[in-house]
C-alpha positions, 0 to 999 in steps of 0.5 A: 232165378236160373241159379236157383233152379239149377239147384232144385234140379240138382238137389232132385238129381241127387235124391234120385241117386241115393234112393237108387237102392242095391239088392242081395240076390240068392239063390241057395242051390247055387251056393251064390250071393249077388249084390245087383243094382237095383236100377240097371239089374247089373251084377256089382259084387258075387260072392261063394256062400254056405247056407243052411242043412236040410234039417235047418235050411235057410229061409225062402222069401224076400227080407231086408237088412235091419241090423248091422254089426262089426265083430258079433258076439255069438249066443249059442242056438237051442241045439247046443247044451253049452249057451256061453257067449262067444265073444269076437276073436279066432273062436267066433263062427260068425266071423267079424260081420253079421248083417241080420235080415230075419230074426236069428238069421244073418249073413255073416262071415266064418272063422273056417273057409273050408264050409263055403258051398256046402249046406252047412250053416244052422240057416244063416248064409255064410261067406269068406270073413273077407268077402263078409267084410266087403259085402259090409261096407257096400249095404245100408240098412234096408237093402233088399234080400231075396232068397229063392230055391232055383236048381235050374237055370237057363243062359244064352250062349253064342252057340245055343242055349244052355241048361245050368243044373244045380244039386236039389240039395233040400229034396224039393224035386224041382229038376223036372222036364216040365220046369225045363219047358216052363223056362224055355217059353221065354226063349221058344221064338229064339230056339228050337224046341230043347232036348231034355237032358237025362242028368234029371234022372240022376243024383249029382253033388255038384253043378251041371252045365248042357247044351239043350237047344240051338238058335232057330233059322235065320233068313236063308241059313241052313237048319242047325243040327241039333246033337245030343246034349253034352255035359260039362261038370263045374268045379266048385 
């Protein structure tokens, strides 16, 4: 009887492990794809990507991987005059892996490599081909794909709260002081009111990081002096 009970518990434990699902999280302005453990929320892998142009934007929303293919054939879309299928090989812009999350939209490799971290695709998610091969082995049919458009993120560091600002590549007008204050609500008990950086008034083509708030006074510690934001330009 004890052996039977042990076997039942073992089967349930295995089922729980199998049901633990990974998730793909994509932030378009950050040119970032993260593979996340669905239970713990921890990042398993992070990859740089290319996204759709402002005229052929990558779709935003919740999707699922429903088709995977090694060495796919590329069929040119309507914008091309030549619709001749391109077989697998060095001339195929899909690279060696295809993971479809919406009809005609997929996460795939590339035969170039120089185009990563730019809005250059027809709406698909491009990866370095080696990265696409790696991701292909880590995800299954049914893996959730969450695609968002967040140009501003708050990041906690030992010396304070930092704002990371990404270029508004689709001109959605998402970089605003109101959005900063909205994001800050989660941290208002830990930090002094934030300084709004002047960077929001300018256009830029790469990410910036700026310190906007320092920790609040703890017990009898002296009140820290809040300095002006200092911008740090992020390399691609």
